[in-house]
N, CA, C and O atoms as a GROMACS GRO file, in nm:
protein
  544
    1MET      N    1   1.636  -0.026   0.390
    1MET     CA    2   1.586  -0.134   0.302
    1MET      C    3   1.522  -0.255   0.409
    1MET      O    4   1.562  -0.262   0.525
    2THR      N    5   1.443  -0.326   0.368
    2THR     CA    6   1.372  -0.421   0.441
    2THR      C    7   1.443  -0.527   0.442
    2THR      O    8   1.512  -0.550   0.344
    3THR      N    9   1.442  -0.619   0.556
    3THR     CA   10   1.490  -0.747   0.570
    3THR      C   11   1.400  -0.850   0.596
    3THR      O   12   1.436  -0.965   0.620
    4LEU      N   13   1.268  -0.807   0.593
    4LEU     CA   14   1.153  -0.900   0.651
    4LEU      C   15   1.132  -0.962   0.523
    4LEU      O   16   1.179  -0.910   0.422
    5PRO      N   17   1.061  -1.079   0.516
    5PRO     CA   18   1.013  -1.178   0.411
    5PRO      C   19   0.939  -1.083   0.301
    5PRO      O   20   0.863  -0.993   0.340
    6LEU      N   21   0.963  -1.106   0.167
    6LEU     CA   22   0.884  -1.045   0.047
    6LEU      C   23   0.786  -1.135   0.018
    6LEU      O   24   0.792  -1.255   0.044
    7PRO      N   25   0.684  -1.073  -0.042
    7PRO     CA   26   0.552  -1.146  -0.101
    7PRO      C   27   0.611  -1.251  -0.202
    7PRO      O   28   0.719  -1.241  -0.261
    8VAL      N   29   0.532  -1.339  -0.210
    8VAL     CA   30   0.566  -1.444  -0.329
    8VAL      C   31   0.467  -1.395  -0.441
    8VAL      O   32   0.346  -1.384  -0.421
    9LEU      N   33   0.529  -1.366  -0.564
    9LEU     CA   34   0.452  -1.318  -0.676
    9LEU      C   35   0.395  -1.414  -0.746
    9LEU      O   36   0.449  -1.523  -0.763
   10ASP      N   37   0.272  -1.381  -0.798
   10ASP     CA   38   0.207  -1.479  -0.887
   10ASP      C   39   0.120  -1.386  -0.996
   10ASP      O   40   0.117  -1.263  -0.999
   11GLU      N   41   0.062  -1.460  -1.067
   11GLU     CA   42  -0.003  -1.373  -1.189
   11GLU      C   43  -0.118  -1.287  -1.129
   11GLU      O   44  -0.156  -1.187  -1.189
   12THR      N   45  -0.173  -1.327  -1.008
   12THR     CA   46  -0.279  -1.247  -0.961
   12THR      C   47  -0.239  -1.125  -0.888
   12THR      O   48  -0.315  -1.028  -0.894
   13ASN      N   49  -0.121  -1.117  -0.814
   13ASN     CA   50  -0.098  -1.011  -0.749
   13ASN      C   51   0.050  -0.941  -0.801
   13ASN      O   52   0.093  -0.848  -0.733
   14SER      N   53   0.121  -0.982  -0.911
   14SER     CA   54   0.235  -0.918  -0.946
   14SER      C   55   0.233  -0.773  -0.992
   14SER      O   56   0.323  -0.690  -0.984
   15ALA      N   57   0.098  -0.760  -1.046
   15ALA     CA   58   0.077  -0.614  -1.095
   15ALA      C   59   0.087  -0.521  -0.976
   15ALA      O   60   0.132  -0.407  -0.994
   16TYR      N   61   0.049  -0.562  -0.853
   16TYR     CA   62   0.042  -0.474  -0.745
   16TYR      C   63   0.177  -0.442  -0.684
   16TYR      O   64   0.213  -0.331  -0.646
   17TRP      N   65   0.250  -0.557  -0.680
   17TRP     CA   66   0.395  -0.557  -0.632
   17TRP      C   67   0.479  -0.494  -0.719
   17TRP      O   68   0.572  -0.425  -0.676
   18GLN      N   69   0.459  -0.509  -0.841
   18GLN     CA   70   0.574  -0.457  -0.932
   18GLN      C   71   0.536  -0.327  -1.019
   18GLN      O   72   0.610  -0.284  -1.108
   19ALA      N   73   0.434  -0.279  -0.990
   19ALA     CA   74   0.363  -0.136  -1.044
   19ALA      C   75   0.484  -0.039  -1.015
   19ALA      O   76   0.526   0.041  -1.097
   20GLY      N   77   0.528  -0.055  -0.904
   20GLY     CA   78   0.610   0.077  -0.831
   20GLY      C   79   0.752   0.082  -0.945
   20GLY      O   80   0.826   0.181  -0.940
   21GLU      N   81   0.776  -0.014  -1.029
   21GLU     CA   82   0.872   0.008  -1.121
   21GLU      C   83   0.855   0.143  -1.187
   21GLU      O   84   0.941   0.231  -1.194
   22THR      N   85   0.737   0.146  -1.233
   22THR     CA   86   0.698   0.262  -1.328
   22THR      C   87   0.643   0.390  -1.238
   22THR      O   88   0.594   0.491  -1.288
   23GLY      N   89   0.658   0.366  -1.105
   23GLY     CA   90   0.610   0.487  -1.018
   23GLY      C   91   0.457   0.504  -0.999
   23GLY      O   92   0.406   0.606  -0.953
   24SER      N   93   0.382   0.383  -1.042
   24SER     CA   94   0.245   0.385  -1.032
   24SER      C   95   0.196   0.273  -0.935
   24SER      O   96   0.245   0.161  -0.930
   25LEU      N   97   0.093   0.317  -0.858
   25LEU     CA   98   0.032   0.210  -0.770
   25LEU      C   99  -0.100   0.161  -0.854
   25LEU      O  100  -0.186   0.235  -0.901
   26ARG      N  101  -0.094   0.021  -0.860
   26ARG     CA  102  -0.212  -0.052  -0.929
   26ARG      C  103  -0.285  -0.119  -0.828
   26ARG      O  104  -0.230  -0.174  -0.732
   27ILE      N  105  -0.419  -0.118  -0.848
   27ILE     CA  106  -0.508  -0.205  -0.767
   27ILE      C  107  -0.619  -0.267  -0.851
   27ILE      O  108  -0.684  -0.201  -0.932
   28LEU      N  109  -0.638  -0.399  -0.827
   28LEU     CA  110  -0.730  -0.466  -0.940
   28LEU      C  111  -0.851  -0.412  -0.935
   28LEU      O  112  -0.887  -0.359  -0.830
   29ARG      N  113  -0.934  -0.416  -1.046
   29ARG     CA  114  -1.071  -0.348  -1.039
   29ARG      C  115  -1.145  -0.462  -1.134
   29ARG      O  116  -1.095  -0.522  -1.230
   30CYS      N  117  -1.274  -0.475  -1.083
   30CYS     CA  118  -1.345  -0.579  -1.177
   30CYS      C  119  -1.402  -0.481  -1.293
   30CYS      O  120  -1.443  -0.366  -1.276
   31GLN      N  121  -1.397  -0.544  -1.398
   31GLN     CA  122  -1.428  -0.482  -1.529
   31GLN      C  123  -1.569  -0.504  -1.562
   31GLN      O  124  -1.616  -0.448  -1.661
   32SER      N  125  -1.648  -0.585  -1.480
   32SER     CA  126  -1.792  -0.606  -1.482
   32SER      C  127  -1.856  -0.492  -1.397
   32SER      O  128  -1.900  -0.391  -1.451
   33CYS      N  129  -1.859  -0.511  -1.277
   33CYS     CA  130  -1.921  -0.418  -1.173
   33CYS      C  131  -1.821  -0.287  -1.130
   33CYS      O  132  -1.861  -0.193  -1.062
   34ARG      N  133  -1.718  -0.297  -1.170
   34ARG     CA  134  -1.622  -0.170  -1.142
   34ARG      C  135  -1.573  -0.159  -0.985
   34ARG      O  136  -1.518  -0.059  -0.939
   35ALA      N  137  -1.599  -0.268  -0.917
   35ALA     CA  138  -1.557  -0.272  -0.768
   35ALA      C  139  -1.404  -0.275  -0.767
   35ALA      O  140  -1.346  -0.341  -0.853
   36TRP      N  141  -1.347  -0.219  -0.691
   36TRP     CA  142  -1.224  -0.210  -0.628
   36TRP      C  143  -1.183  -0.342  -0.553
   36TRP      O  144  -1.260  -0.386  -0.468
   37ILE      N  145  -1.056  -0.411  -0.583
   37ILE     CA  146  -1.025  -0.522  -0.529
   37ILE      C  147  -0.908  -0.538  -0.453
   37ILE      O  148  -0.800  -0.530  -0.512
   38HIS      N  149  -0.911  -0.562  -0.321
   38HIS     CA  150  -0.762  -0.582  -0.264
   38HIS      C  151  -0.806  -0.648  -0.126
   38HIS      O  152  -0.902  -0.614  -0.057
   39PRO      N  153  -0.718  -0.743  -0.102
   39PRO     CA  154  -0.599  -0.790  -0.168
   39PRO      C  155  -0.623  -0.852  -0.311
   39PRO      O  156  -0.738  -0.883  -0.344
   40PRO      N  157  -0.518  -0.871  -0.396
   40PRO     CA  158  -0.555  -0.912  -0.504
   40PRO      C  159  -0.624  -1.052  -0.518
   40PRO      O  160  -0.578  -1.134  -0.439
   41THR      N  161  -0.707  -1.090  -0.586
   41THR     CA  162  -0.759  -1.215  -0.618
   41THR      C  163  -0.818  -1.228  -0.760
   41THR      O  164  -0.849  -1.128  -0.824
   42ALA      N  165  -0.830  -1.344  -0.805
   42ALA     CA  166  -0.864  -1.364  -0.962
   42ALA      C  167  -1.036  -1.354  -0.968
   42ALA      O  168  -1.093  -1.367  -1.076
   43VAL      N  169  -1.099  -1.334  -0.861
   43VAL     CA  170  -1.239  -1.319  -0.886
   43VAL      C  171  -1.290  -1.207  -0.808
   43VAL      O  172  -1.254  -1.185  -0.692
   44CYS      N  173  -1.379  -1.133  -0.876
   44CYS     CA  174  -1.439  -1.027  -0.794
   44CYS      C  175  -1.548  -1.076  -0.683
   44CYS      O  176  -1.649  -1.143  -0.706
   45PRO      N  177  -1.503  -1.026  -0.556
   45PRO     CA  178  -1.590  -1.077  -0.453
   45PRO      C  179  -1.734  -1.025  -0.459
   45PRO      O  180  -1.827  -1.083  -0.401
   46ASP      N  181  -1.749  -0.921  -0.524
   46ASP     CA  182  -1.898  -0.847  -0.559
   46ASP      C  183  -1.990  -0.920  -0.637
   46ASP      O  184  -2.108  -0.941  -0.609
   47CYS      N  185  -1.921  -0.960  -0.749
   47CYS     CA  186  -2.002  -0.993  -0.864
   47CYS      C  187  -1.972  -1.142  -0.910
   47CYS      O  188  -2.048  -1.200  -0.986
   48LEU      N  189  -1.864  -1.197  -0.864
   48LEU     CA  190  -1.796  -1.323  -0.907
   48LEU      C  191  -1.744  -1.329  -1.040
   48LEU      O  192  -1.718  -1.440  -1.088
   49SER      N  193  -1.721  -1.203  -1.120
   49SER     CA  194  -1.676  -1.214  -1.259
   49SER      C  195  -1.510  -1.236  -1.250
   49SER      O  196  -1.444  -1.183  -1.161
   50PHE      N  197  -1.472  -1.293  -1.319
   50PHE     CA  198  -1.319  -1.328  -1.360
   50PHE      C  199  -1.279  -1.203  -1.433
   50PHE      O  200  -1.158  -1.204  -1.454
   51GLU      N  201  -1.329  -1.113  -1.471
   51GLU     CA  202  -1.279  -1.001  -1.554
   51GLU      C  203  -1.225  -0.889  -1.448
   51GLU      O  204  -1.284  -0.785  -1.420
   52VAL      N  205  -1.127  -0.925  -1.405
   52VAL     CA  206  -1.068  -0.826  -1.325
   52VAL      C  207  -0.916  -0.774  -1.387
   52VAL      O  208  -0.847  -0.846  -1.459
   53ALA      N  209  -0.885  -0.664  -1.354
   53ALA     CA  210  -0.762  -0.610  -1.421
   53ALA      C  211  -0.684  -0.509  -1.352
   53ALA      O  212  -0.759  -0.424  -1.305
   54PRO      N  213  -0.584  -0.492  -1.334
   54PRO     CA  214  -0.494  -0.374  -1.241
   54PRO      C  215  -0.544  -0.233  -1.316
   54PRO      O  216  -0.549  -0.219  -1.439
   55GLU      N  217  -0.575  -0.140  -1.228
   55GLU     CA  218  -0.588   0.011  -1.270
   55GLU      C  219  -0.502   0.080  -1.199
   55GLU      O  220  -0.477   0.050  -1.082
   56ALA      N  221  -0.442   0.185  -1.265
   56ALA     CA  222  -0.337   0.281  -1.185
   56ALA      C  223  -0.443   0.374  -1.086
   56ALA      O  224  -0.548   0.417  -1.135
   57VAL      N  225  -0.414   0.394  -0.974
   57VAL     CA  226  -0.482   0.496  -0.897
   57VAL      C  227  -0.369   0.616  -0.871
   57VAL      O  228  -0.254   0.613  -0.915
   58SER      N  229  -0.420   0.710  -0.801
   58SER     CA  230  -0.340   0.845  -0.774
   58SER      C  231  -0.228   0.804  -0.692
   58SER      O  232  -0.119   0.856  -0.714
   59GLY      N  233  -0.241   0.710  -0.590
   59GLY     CA  234  -0.130   0.697  -0.489
   59GLY      C  235  -0.155   0.797  -0.351
   59GLY      O  236  -0.081   0.797  -0.253
   60ARG      N  237  -0.260   0.870  -0.365
   60ARG     CA  238  -0.294   0.958  -0.241
   60ARG      C  239  -0.387   0.882  -0.148
   60ARG      O  240  -0.477   0.813  -0.196
   61ALA      N  241  -0.370   0.890  -0.020
   61ALA     CA  242  -0.452   0.827   0.074
   61ALA      C  243  -0.421   0.900   0.214
   61ALA      O  244  -0.322   0.968   0.243
   62THR      N  245  -0.540   0.864   0.296
   62THR     CA  246  -0.549   0.915   0.427
   62THR      C  247  -0.518   0.796   0.529
   62THR      O  248  -0.548   0.678   0.513
   63VAL      N  249  -0.449   0.854   0.641
   63VAL     CA  250  -0.446   0.757   0.752
   63VAL      C  251  -0.543   0.708   0.823
   63VAL      O  252  -0.588   0.793   0.899
   64ALA      N  253  -0.602   0.590   0.833
   64ALA     CA  254  -0.729   0.572   0.901
   64ALA      C  255  -0.704   0.511   1.047
   64ALA      O  256  -0.786   0.517   1.138
   65ALA      N  257  -0.576   0.452   1.056
   65ALA     CA  258  -0.545   0.400   1.187
   65ALA      C  259  -0.378   0.382   1.197
   65ALA      O  260  -0.306   0.387   1.098
   66PHE      N  261  -0.338   0.364   1.308
   66PHE     CA  262  -0.175   0.350   1.303
   66PHE      C  263  -0.141   0.304   1.433
   66PHE      O  264  -0.218   0.319   1.528
   67THR      N  265  -0.016   0.240   1.446
   67THR     CA  266   0.064   0.212   1.569
   67THR      C  267   0.211   0.221   1.535
   67THR      O  268   0.263   0.191   1.427
   68ILE      N  269   0.273   0.270   1.653
   68ILE     CA  270   0.416   0.280   1.654
   68ILE      C  271   0.487   0.153   1.714
   68ILE      O  272   0.466   0.106   1.826
   69ASN      N  273   0.560   0.114   1.636
   69ASN     CA  274   0.647  -0.010   1.654
   69ASN      C  275   0.764   0.012   1.719
   69ASN      O  276   0.835   0.100   1.670
   70TYR      N  277   0.807  -0.048   1.824
   70TYR     CA  278   0.920  -0.032   1.899
   70TYR      C  279   0.989  -0.154   1.912
   70TYR      O  280   1.088  -0.154   1.984
   71GLN      N  281   0.955  -0.257   1.856
   71GLN     CA  282   1.013  -0.398   1.862
   71GLN      C  283   1.108  -0.414   1.736
   71GLN      O  284   1.068  -0.387   1.623
   72LYS      N  285   1.236  -0.460   1.762
   72LYS     CA  286   1.314  -0.508   1.668
   72LYS      C  287   1.285  -0.657   1.602
   72LYS      O  288   1.324  -0.758   1.661
   73TRP      N  289   1.228  -0.664   1.502
   73TRP     CA  290   1.168  -0.782   1.456
   73TRP      C  291   1.291  -0.877   1.397
   73TRP      O  292   1.293  -1.000   1.402
   74VAL      N  293   1.383  -0.800   1.346
   74VAL     CA  294   1.500  -0.850   1.280
   74VAL      C  295   1.613  -0.770   1.326
   74VAL      O  296   1.588  -0.651   1.347
   75PRO      N  297   1.750  -0.818   1.348
   75PRO     CA  298   1.838  -0.735   1.403
   75PRO      C  299   1.875  -0.606   1.338
   75PRO      O  300   1.906  -0.511   1.410
   76ASP      N  301   1.874  -0.596   1.213
   76ASP     CA  302   1.899  -0.453   1.169
   76ASP      C  303   1.768  -0.364   1.130
   76ASP      O  304   1.771  -0.278   1.042
   77MET      N  305   1.663  -0.393   1.201
   77MET     CA  306   1.550  -0.317   1.176
   77MET      C  307   1.559  -0.195   1.254
   77MET      O  308   1.602  -0.200   1.369
   78GLU      N  309   1.520  -0.080   1.198
   78GLU     CA  310   1.529   0.057   1.266
   78GLU      C  311   1.389   0.082   1.345
   78GLU      O  312   1.282   0.069   1.286
   79VAL      N  313   1.396   0.113   1.461
   79VAL     CA  314   1.279   0.130   1.527
   79VAL      C  315   1.278   0.263   1.599
   79VAL      O  316   1.394   0.298   1.622
   80PRO      N  317   1.199   0.338   1.637
   80PRO     CA  318   1.060   0.314   1.608
   80PRO      C  319   1.008   0.348   1.480
   80PRO      O  320   1.070   0.429   1.411
   81PHE      N  321   0.895   0.293   1.437
   81PHE     CA  322   0.850   0.318   1.300
   81PHE      C  323   0.714   0.299   1.307
   81PHE      O  324   0.663   0.216   1.383
   82ALA      N  325   0.638   0.390   1.211
   82ALA     CA  326   0.500   0.395   1.202
   82ALA      C  327   0.425   0.283   1.131
   82ALA      O  328   0.438   0.296   1.009
   83LEU      N  329   0.363   0.196   1.158
   83LEU     CA  330   0.280   0.110   1.079
   83LEU      C  331   0.126   0.169   1.051
   83LEU      O  332   0.065   0.217   1.147
   84ALA      N  333   0.071   0.167   0.936
   84ALA     CA  334  -0.063   0.238   0.920
   84ALA      C  335  -0.146   0.156   0.831
   84ALA      O  336  -0.109   0.072   0.749
   85ILE      N  337  -0.271   0.196   0.861
   85ILE     CA  338  -0.368   0.157   0.739
   85ILE      C  339  -0.419   0.283   0.690
   85ILE      O  340  -0.473   0.371   0.758
   86VAL      N  341  -0.398   0.285   0.562
   86VAL     CA  342  -0.423   0.401   0.471
   86VAL      C  343  -0.552   0.371   0.394
   86VAL      O  344  -0.575   0.253   0.366
   87GLU      N  345  -0.641   0.467   0.356
   87GLU     CA  346  -0.742   0.451   0.272
   87GLU      C  347  -0.721   0.537   0.149
   87GLU      O  348  -0.704   0.659   0.151
   88LEU      N  349  -0.725   0.460   0.040
   88LEU     CA  350  -0.693   0.524  -0.082
   88LEU      C  351  -0.799   0.630  -0.137
   88LEU      O  352  -0.917   0.594  -0.149
   89ASP      N  353  -0.765   0.739  -0.165
   89ASP     CA  354  -0.848   0.850  -0.198
   89ASP      C  355  -0.950   0.832  -0.312
   89ASP      O  356  -1.065   0.877  -0.310
   90ASP      N  357  -0.890   0.757  -0.417
   90ASP     CA  358  -0.964   0.740  -0.542
   90ASP      C  359  -1.002   0.590  -0.556
   90ASP      O  360  -1.044   0.555  -0.666
   91ALA      N  361  -0.990   0.503  -0.460
   91ALA     CA  362  -1.048   0.362  -0.470
   91ALA      C  363  -1.128   0.343  -0.339
   91ALA      O  364  -1.074   0.295  -0.239
   92PRO      N  365  -1.261   0.385  -0.343
   92PRO     CA  366  -1.323   0.361  -0.227
   92PRO      C  367  -1.339   0.227  -0.160
   92PRO      O  368  -1.368   0.126  -0.225
   93GLY      N  369  -1.320   0.227  -0.027
   93GLY     CA  370  -1.328   0.107   0.036
   93GLY      C  371  -1.196   0.020   0.037
   93GLY      O  372  -1.189  -0.081   0.108
   94ILE      N  373  -1.092   0.062  -0.043
   94ILE     CA  374  -0.963   0.006  -0.021
   94ILE      C  375  -0.876   0.075   0.081
   94ILE      O  376  -0.853   0.196   0.076
   95ARG      N  377  -0.828  -0.004   0.172
   95ARG     CA  378  -0.732   0.020   0.281
   95ARG      C  379  -0.612  -0.080   0.252
   95ARG      O  380  -0.615  -0.200   0.224
   96LEU      N  381  -0.505   0.011   0.266
   96LEU     CA  382  -0.368  -0.100   0.272
   96LEU      C  383  -0.289  -0.071   0.390
   96LEU      O  384  -0.276   0.041   0.440
   97THR      N  385  -0.231  -0.190   0.436
   97THR     CA  386  -0.148  -0.175   0.547
   97THR      C  387   0.002  -0.152   0.497
   97THR      O  388   0.055  -0.218   0.408
   98THR      N  389   0.064  -0.046   0.569
   98THR     CA  390   0.174  -0.014   0.502
   98THR      C  391   0.272   0.063   0.618
   98THR      O  392   0.229   0.085   0.731
   99ARG      N  393   0.403   0.098   0.578
   99ARG     CA  394   0.475   0.179   0.680
   99ARG      C  395   0.477   0.313   0.641
   99ARG      O  396   0.487   0.332   0.520
  100LEU      N  397   0.470   0.403   0.707
  100LEU     CA  398   0.493   0.550   0.698
  100LEU      C  399   0.634   0.597   0.702
  100LEU      O  400   0.710   0.571   0.795
  101VAL      N  401   0.668   0.668   0.597
  101VAL     CA  402   0.823   0.728   0.600
  101VAL      C  403   0.805   0.871   0.588
  101VAL      O  404   0.704   0.938   0.562
  102ASP      N  405   0.936   0.907   0.616
  102ASP     CA  406   0.957   1.064   0.600
  102ASP      C  407   0.876   1.151   0.708
  102ASP      O  408   0.836   1.266   0.691
  103ILE      N  409   0.860   1.075   0.817
  103ILE     CA  410   0.770   1.159   0.935
  103ILE      C  411   0.814   1.096   1.071
  103ILE      O  412   0.816   0.974   1.088
  104ALA      N  413   0.841   1.166   1.144
  104ALA     CA  414   0.875   1.123   1.295
  104ALA      C  415   0.751   1.065   1.355
  104ALA      O  416   0.643   1.122   1.344
  105PRO      N  417   0.767   0.942   1.425
  105PRO     CA  418   0.646   0.859   1.470
  105PRO      C  419   0.551   0.933   1.532
  105PRO      O  420   0.430   0.917   1.516
  106ASP      N  421   0.615   1.036   1.623
  106ASP     CA  422   0.526   1.117   1.732
  106ASP      C  423   0.450   1.219   1.658
  106ASP      O  424   0.378   1.293   1.725
  107GLU      N  425   0.455   1.235   1.506
  107GLU     CA  426   0.391   1.336   1.437
  107GLU      C  427   0.280   1.260   1.343
  107GLU      O  428   0.215   1.328   1.264
  108VAL      N  429   0.264   1.144   1.350
  108VAL     CA  430   0.158   1.057   1.280
  108VAL      C  431   0.043   1.085   1.359
  108VAL      O  432   0.044   1.086   1.482
  109ARG      N  433  -0.083   1.113   1.268
  109ARG     CA  434  -0.212   1.109   1.324
  109ARG      C  435  -0.318   1.075   1.221
  109ARG      O  436  -0.311   1.094   1.100
  110CYS      N  437  -0.421   1.020   1.295
  110CYS     CA  438  -0.519   0.965   1.198
  110CYS      C  439  -0.588   1.086   1.116
  110CYS      O  440  -0.605   1.189   1.180
  111GLY      N  441  -0.625   1.083   0.994
  111GLY     CA  442  -0.661   1.181   0.890
  111GLY      C  443  -0.536   1.251   0.828
  111GLY      O  444  -0.547   1.351   0.758
  112LEU      N  445  -0.436   1.202   0.854
  112LEU     CA  446  -0.291   1.244   0.785
  112LEU      C  447  -0.294   1.221   0.631
  112LEU      O  448  -0.296   1.106   0.586
  113ALA      N  449  -0.294   1.328   0.552
  113ALA     CA  450  -0.301   1.302   0.396
  113ALA      C  451  -0.129   1.249   0.349
  113ALA      O  452  -0.020   1.300   0.374
  114THR      N  453  -0.162   1.139   0.279
  114THR     CA  454  -0.021   1.072   0.246
  114THR      C  455  -0.014   1.062   0.081
  114THR      O  456  -0.113   1.082   0.010
  115GLU      N  457   0.102   1.031   0.037
  115GLU     CA  458   0.121   0.982  -0.108
  115GLU      C  459   0.218   0.859  -0.117
  115GLU      O  460   0.309   0.838  -0.036
  116VAL      N  461   0.192   0.789  -0.213
  116VAL     CA  462   0.304   0.667  -0.222
  116VAL      C  463   0.427   0.681  -0.266
  116VAL      O  464   0.454   0.755  -0.361
  117VAL      N  465   0.517   0.608  -0.197
  117VAL     CA  466   0.656   0.601  -0.256
  117VAL      C  467   0.677   0.451  -0.244
  117VAL      O  468   0.612   0.371  -0.177
  118PHE      N  469   0.790   0.430  -0.329
  118PHE     CA  470   0.817   0.268  -0.338
  118PHE      C  471   0.963   0.256  -0.305
  118PHE      O  472   1.059   0.319  -0.349
  119GLU      N  473   0.955   0.144  -0.201
  119GLU     CA  474   1.098   0.086  -0.190
  119GLU      C  475   1.125  -0.067  -0.252
  119GLU      O  476   1.062  -0.169  -0.227
  120HIS      N  477   1.246  -0.049  -0.347
  120HIS     CA  478   1.254  -0.148  -0.448
  120HIS      C  479   1.341  -0.249  -0.366
  120HIS      O  480   1.446  -0.216  -0.309
  121VAL      N  481   1.288  -0.375  -0.365
  121VAL     CA  482   1.370  -0.487  -0.296
  121VAL      C  483   1.361  -0.609  -0.389
  121VAL      O  484   1.251  -0.656  -0.416
  122GLU      N  485   1.474  -0.662  -0.438
  122GLU     CA  486   1.458  -0.757  -0.538
  122GLU      C  487   1.372  -0.725  -0.656
  122GLU      O  488   1.394  -0.627  -0.726
  123ASP      N  489   1.263  -0.819  -0.680
  123ASP     CA  490   1.159  -0.812  -0.780
  123ASP      C  491   1.038  -0.753  -0.714
  123ASP      O  492   0.926  -0.776  -0.761
  124VAL      N  493   1.054  -0.679  -0.610
  124VAL     CA  494   0.935  -0.624  -0.554
  124VAL      C  495   0.951  -0.480  -0.539
  124VAL      O  496   1.062  -0.434  -0.514
  125TRP      N  497   0.844  -0.402  -0.552
  125TRP     CA  498   0.841  -0.230  -0.518
  125TRP      C  499   0.727  -0.232  -0.417
  125TRP      O  500   0.608  -0.244  -0.447
  126LEU      N  501   0.778  -0.220  -0.289
  126LEU     CA  502   0.703  -0.205  -0.173
  126LEU      C  503   0.628  -0.071  -0.158
  126LEU      O  504   0.693   0.034  -0.155
  127PRO      N  505   0.493  -0.069  -0.149
  127PRO     CA  506   0.441   0.044  -0.155
  127PRO      C  507   0.436   0.115   0.000
  127PRO      O  508   0.359   0.065   0.081
  128LEU      N  509   0.511   0.219   0.034
  128LEU     CA  510   0.502   0.298   0.154
  128LEU      C  511   0.421   0.419   0.123
  128LEU      O  512   0.374   0.446   0.013
  129PHE      N  513   0.409   0.501   0.251
  129PHE     CA  514   0.347   0.631   0.234
  129PHE      C  515   0.397   0.733   0.304
  129PHE      O  516   0.432   0.712   0.420
  130ARG      N  517   0.409   0.853   0.249
  130ARG     CA  518   0.470   0.966   0.333
  130ARG      C  519   0.382   1.069   0.321
  130ARG      O  520   0.308   1.075   0.223
  131PRO      N  521   0.381   1.177   0.433
  131PRO     CA  522   0.283   1.297   0.434
  131PRO      C  523   0.319   1.357   0.290
  131PRO      O  524   0.428   1.368   0.233
  132THR      N  525   0.182   1.392   0.250
  132THR     CA  526   0.207   1.511   0.123
  132THR      C  527   0.251   1.621   0.159
  132THR      O  528   0.253   1.656   0.277
  133GLN      N  529   0.294   1.696   0.058
  133GLN     CA  530   0.368   1.821   0.104
  133GLN      C  531   0.286   1.915   0.179
  133GLN      O  532   0.178   1.947   0.128
  134GLY      N  533   0.320   1.966   0.292
  134GLY     CA  534   0.235   2.045   0.366
  134GLY      C  535   0.150   1.986   0.470
  134GLY      O  536   0.097   2.060   0.553
  135ALA      N  537   0.132   1.856   0.470
  135ALA     CA  538   0.055   1.794   0.549
  135ALA      C  539   0.062   1.751   0.687
  135ALA      O  540  -0.027   1.701   0.757
  136LYS      N  541   0.212   1.784   0.723
  136LYS     CA  542   0.237   1.736   0.861
  136LYS      C  543   0.185   1.824   0.953
  136LYS      O  544   0.196   1.800   1.074
   0.00000   0.00000   0.00000
């Protein structure tokens, strides 16, 4: 369980941070031009429409970049761990910064197929990613 600061929820980002309660990953999408939007914002950066709404995505992603962290930022932090940037498979252009779980740090590689899992902390469901079955 994380001991790092949690995001401050507001009406723009709560769908992202709380969708894990139902087991889904939700990303904002412009309802006018259909562009995916992340991080969450009230206005589409492509067409400036205010018609944005969260839509469920599959939660499948590919590791685009990663680093292995050995620094204990808080006393009870378990190290080492993999911090990654993953590209969502069905939301082109959307990359999330996340922790990789259920994999040894020395097994992580770019191109690794992953799927979302959630860590529930207080009123937030943190989207983490693990290798998809058979992807190691």
